[in-house]
N, C-alpha and C positions, 0 to 999 in steps of 0.2 A: 763318290765315296769308294767305289771299287777300283778306281784308277790308282789309288794309293796302294792297294794290295798288289796290283800288278807291278807297281813299282817296286813291290817286294816280292808276300805275298800279297841295276842294279851295277895293258897299255903297255914284241920280242923279235931279228931275223938275220942280221948282216953276216954273222959268223957261220950260219948253217945253210945248207941247201934248202930250197923251197919244199921239196918232197919230204925231207927229214922233219922239217918244222911242222908241216901239216900232219904228218903221221904221229908226232909226239905231242901235239897241242892238247888233245883231250886227256892224255896221260898226265901231263904237267898240271893241268887244272884239277884233275881228280886227286893228284898227290897233295896239292895244297888243301883242298876241301876235306880230304880224309883225315887230315891232322887236326881237324877242329871238332871238339865235343861241345864246349860251351863258348859263347862269345858275347861280349857287350860292347856297345859303341854308341856314340852320338852321330847324328847325320843331319844333312841339309838337303832338301829336295826342291827342284824347280821344274816346272812344266812349261814348255814352249809350243806354240803352234807351228804349222809347216813353214811359216815365214820367219821363225825364230823370235816371235813376239812373246814376251813373258806373260803367261796366263795366271799362274798361281805359284806360290812358294810356301814351304813349310819346313819345320825342323822338329827334332825329337830325339828319342833314344830307342835302341833296339836291344833285346835280349834273345839269344838263340841257344837252344839245347837240342842238338841233333841226336836222332832224327825226329822230326815232326813237331817240335814244340818251339814256339817263338812268341814274342810280344813286341809290338810297336806302339810307343806312346807318342802321339803327335801333339804339338802345341800350336796355337794361333793359326787356324782354328783347331780346337782339341778333337782328338779322335783316338780310340784305342782299338788295336787289332790283336787278338790273342788266338794262337793255335795251340790246342791242348793235346795234339797227337791224333785226334779223331775228328774234331770239328774246328771250324774257324769262327770266332765271334768278332763282329765288327760293330763297335759302339760309337754312335754319333750323338754326343750330348746336346748339340744344338737342335737336332731333330727329335731328341728323346726316343731314339730308335736303335734296336740291336738287330742286325742281320746275321743269321746262323747258316753256315754251309758245311757240307762234308769237306774234309781237308783236301782230298784228292781232286774233287771238283773245283774247289776254290783256287788251288795252286796250278793244277794242270801243267802247262809248259810255260808258266810265268817265271820271271827271274827269281822269285821267292823260292822256287823249288831247288835252286842251286844251294841256297844257304840252309834250308830247313830239312832236306831229306838226305839219305845216304845212297841214293840211286846213282850209278855211273853217269857222268855228264853226257856221254855219247848216246845214251838211250833216249835222251830228250832233245839234244841239240847237235848240230854239225858245228865243229869247233875249228877255228883257224887261229894260229899265232901270228899277230901282226908285227910285233916288235919284241926282240929279245936282246938284252945287253944292258950292261951297267946295273942300275938298281931299279929299273922300270920294265915291267912286263905288261903287254897288252894282248887281249884275246878278243876275237869276234865270234859271236855265236848266232846261229840261225836255227830257230825252232823247226823241228821235223814235222810237227802237227800242222795241218793245213788251217785249223781254226784257232791257232795260237793268238794270244792278245797282242804280241809284239812281233814285228818282222825282223828286226835287227837288234842285237845287244852287244855292247862292248864293256869289257871289264878291265880296269887298270889297276895294277898292283905296284906298290913302291916298297922296296925293302922287305918284300915277302908278305905285305899286308894289303888287303883290298882297300883301295882308296876311292874308287870312283866307278859308278855304273852309268852307262848311257843307253837309254832304251828308246827305240823308235817304234811306234804303234802302227796299226794298219791305216790310220788316217793321216800319217805324216807328222804327228805330234811327237816331241822328244822330251823325255824325262831324264834329268840329270840328278844323280844322287852322289853326294860326297860324304865320306866317312872320316871321323877323327876321334881320337881318344879310344882307339880299339884296344880291348883287353881279351887275350886268349885264355881259355880255361878258367874263368872266374867262377867262384862258388855262387850259384844262383838258387835261391830257395824254391822248392817245387811249387809253392802256391803262386809264384809269379806267372805261371802258365795256366792258372784256372781263372774262370770268369763267371761271376754271378750278376745277371742283369739287375741294375738298380730298380727299386720299387717304382712303379708307375710308368715305365717305358714300354713302348711297343716292341714285341719280339717277333720277328718275321723269319720263319723257317724257309730258306731258299734252296733246299736240296733238290727241288724239282727242276 
């Protein structure tokens, strides 16, 4: 269940010198993210083991209102993850269970922090531009925290929009997330980022 959050709470160099690209990579990524207030998108997610065998796949929709508020609605199997700015609610209907965590503890240095907070990227990640040119830009990110959930992250942009995230965790498993139908600055009702546990489900406070 928590692996999906980490997948949230995620493709540039020939014309520039290596030194210039590395120095500017974090700035380029920050410039893209700072232009986002609200976002909506559909996504597809696949998880592979260290031998690239498919372990699971899912799809759904995501809403983001930066900073701090987000909502992931997964289908098949269903799951809802809502960040209200202070806490993250993770609802698994199959288990009839809701896990609640402090938003900072839940996101930490996971890729979800890139899309849901307004912190500068370089505070959390070391950033390298791998490809620059044409309409495709690729970044590699390495978490600075030693206890990060993921060891390597790649972000691929096409025509200025985030299209793909590739995440490698500490066990060698790879999560691939592709985005489509992206809308910038859509009007999102505030209640989209509130969550009330359904009657009869177990609520687990996991702040400890």
